[in-house]
N, C-alpha and C positions, 0 to 999 in steps of 0.2 A: 880223679876219675872215680874211681869206682869203688863202690862198697860191695861189689859182687864180681864173680868171674864173668868174662864175656861168654856169650853162647858158643863161640868157636872153641874157647878153652874148655868149656864143659864137655863138648863132644870129643875133643882131643884127649881129655882125661879118661873118659870112658874107653876109648880105643886103646890108649896106652895100658890101662889096667888089664884089659882083656888079653892084650898081646904079651904082657910081661910075665904072666903066670898061666901055665897050662892047666895045672891041677887046682881044684877049688880049695883044697886044704892049704896049699901054699898061698893062694890069694887071701884066704881068710886070716892066716897068720900075719901076713903083711898088713892087712887092714886093721887088725887088732892092735898093732904097734903104732899106727898112725892116728887113731881116733882117740879123743879125750874121753869119750864114753863108749867103750866097745860094746856095751849092751845094745847099741843100735843094730849091731850085726845079728842079734837074735831075732829081730823083727823081719829079717829077710827070708825068703823061701829058698833054702839052699839045695832043694831038690830040683830047682829050675835050672835052665841053661845059664852058663857063666855070664854071657852077655846080658841076660835079663837081670841077673843078680847085681851086676855092676851098675847097670842103668837105674835100677830101683834105688840103690844106695845113693848114687850121685844126685838123682832127682830129689830124694828125701832131704839131702843136705842143702841143696840149692833153694828149696822152697822156703827155708827159714835162714837167710843169710845173717841176720842179726845174732842168731844163736850158733850157727855152724860155719861161719866164714873162716874162722881160725882153723877148723878141722879141714875144710876144703883146701885152704892154702897149704897146710902142712901135708895133706895128701898129695897135692901137686908137687910140692918141694921134694918129698921123699921119692915119689915116682920118677921125677926128673933125675934124681941122684942114683938111680939103679944103673950100675955100670958093668956088672958081671952077668953074663947070660949063659953060664955053664949049665944051669938047671934046664935050659931049653936046648942047648947044643947036644946034650946027652940023649934027647928024645929022637924018635924016628923023624927023619927030615928036619933034624935039629938046626942045621945051618939056616934054612929058610925061616924057621920060627924065630930064631935069634935075630935075624936081619929085620924081620917084620917088627919085632919089639924095639930094636934100635931106632928104626925109622919113626915109629909112633911116638916114642919118648922124645926124640929130637924135635919133632913137630910140636909136641906139648911144651917142651922147654922154650922154644922160640916164642910161643904165645904167652907163657907165664912171665918170661923176662920182659916182654913188651908191656904186660899188665903191671908188673912191679915198677917199671920205669915211669909209666904214666901216673901210677899211684903216688910215687915219690914226687914227681913233678907237681902234681896237684897239691900235695901236702906242703911242699915248699912255697907254692903260690899262696895258699891260705895263710901260712906263717908270715909271709911278707905282707900280705894284706892286713893281718891283725896288727903287725908292727907299725904299719903306716897309719892305721886307724888310731892306735894308742898314741902315736906321735902327734897326730892331728889334735886329739882331745887335750893333749898336754901343752899345746902351743896356743897361747892366748891370742897372739897376733894373727895366726892363721884363722882361728875361730872368728875373730872380729872382722877380718876381711871377708870371710865367707858370709857372715851375717850382712855385711854391707852389700855384697853381690846379690844376696837373696832379696833384699829390699829393692834393689834396682830391677831385678827380674820381676818381682811381684808388681811393681809399678807399671811395667810394660803390658800387663794383662789388660789394663783398662785403656791402653793407648788405642785411639781410633784411627790414627794415621799409619797405614800399613807399611809404607816405605820407611818412615821414620822409625817405626818399631823394629823393622829388620836391620836398619843401620845400627841402632842402639844394641840390638842383640849381638851383632858382630863385635862391637866394642866390648861388651860384657864378656863374651867368650875369649877375646884376646886377653883381658885381665885375668880370667879364670886360668887360661893356659899359663900365663906368666906367674900366677900364684903358685902353681905346681911345678915351676921350673922346666917348662916344656919348650922354651925358646921359641915363642910364637912370632909369626910374621903377619902383618896387616893384610887386608884384602888388596889384590892387585889384578891388573888386566894385562893379558899378553896374547897377541895375535887374535884379538876378538873374543878371548875367553875371560870370563869374570870368575875369579877365585876368591872366596870369602875370607880365606886365611890359610895358614899352614903352621905346623909345629913339628917337633921332633921328640920321639919317645923310644927309648931303648935302642938307639942307633938307627931307627927307621923314620924316614920323613913321611909326614901325613899331610895331604891336602884336606881342607875343611870347607864344608858347605852347610849353611843354616837356612831353614825355612820355617816361617811362622805363618801358616795359612789355615783356613778353616777346614779344608778337605785334607784327607790323608794323602801323603806323598806316594805317587804311584810309580809304575815301571818306567814310564817315559823319563821322569826326572832322574831316577836312579841310573838308567841307561846313559843319560847325558853326562852325569857326574863320573860314572865308571870310565867312560871314554876319555874324559879329561885326565883321570888318574893314570890310565894305561898309556897315555901319550908321554908321560914323564919317565924318569929313570926306573929301572926294573925294581929297585928296592922301595919304591913309593907306594903307599897305601892311602886310603881315604876314610874320613869320618863324615857321615852325613847326619846332621841334627835336624829333626823335624819335631817341633814342639808337640804337635798333635798326633804324631805317629805315622805309620806307613800302611799302605794297603797290602792285603795278604797276597794279591797277585804280583805286586811289585817285589815283595820279599821272596816269594817263591821263584820268580824269574832269576833271582841272583843267588839262590840257595843251591849251589853246585860247586864243583871244582873250578878253580880259576878266579873266584871272586876276589876283588881287590878293595872292597869297602866294608866298613862295619857301620851299624846304625845306632843312633842315640835319640831318645825322645825326652819330653818334658819331665816325665816321672823319674828318669835316670838323673836329670839335673837336680831335681828336688832332693833326691837321695844324697847327692853330694852336698848341696846346701845344708841339709839337715845333719850332715856328718855321719850318715849311716854307712858311707863308703867314701874313700878318697878318689879323686878323678883318675889318678894313675892306675889304681887297682881296678876301677870300673873298665877302663879301656883295655887293660891287659887281659882281664877275664873275657871280655867280648871278643878280642882278637884270638885268644886261645880256643874259645868255644867255636869260633868260625873255622879255625884251622882243623879242629878235631871232628866237627860235624858237618861243616858246609853251611850251617845256619848263621847268617850275618846279623840277625836281630835277636840277641839275647837280652831280655828285659831284666831290669834290676831285681824285680820280685822273683825271678827264676834263678837268681844267683845264689849259690849256697855260701852264705857268709858266716 
């Protein structure tokens, strides 16, 4: 995820800092211990209100995450670790001030823990993706098979028989799924429904549909495929391959909670053929992105590899 704090975490950090220290001198002493370059504090207007000082500091740090992300994370960490509120309880109406600080810090802590969890999850995913790519490059048999599949795919570009091309694409994708140990199933028909194929990834069953048509695949086709997927068991998802891509209205119609399909296009396939990413990592990244953002159409060029 993320190379910066979420907007919600930034707001929560400001609120927690304002609540944790009543006096500016105490706040300044705390910040001095948290920042790698305390000289930043000298740039602030300490005659201003405490809330403005905190807001100016956090905004300054967030504007340059490449330089100050470590400071922001440490500031969040140290603020979350404040556990004693005696300095507030001794003030007038101290119990109320201390309770406000506890609540603000608890809220910040929940957001920071979520951020750290997502960050670790993404780092683990990138590590697995790199390992898979290294393994692929070191495996001559895999490379040779991918080259073979690439030649078969390229030959279909000039095929003028649409139905034959679609059938050959299904067979090619079956071989692709098989190459990456995804336990593929051939196309089948059940109760009037044509399914182009199926496979299993990380314990989840996926239905597969492929289209190679001149026009972008739109909302109607995506609706129909989503309905097929939803009629299966709860753990079932779908992968829709459209060589020439998808219409923006079709993608938008399915970019929301409850989506059960992810989208793959011809450029994604070429990235796999060219060994820029392995198929499993491609699908996992697309699924993860859809789960986190609702967007079911993450293109390969937008994946941080």
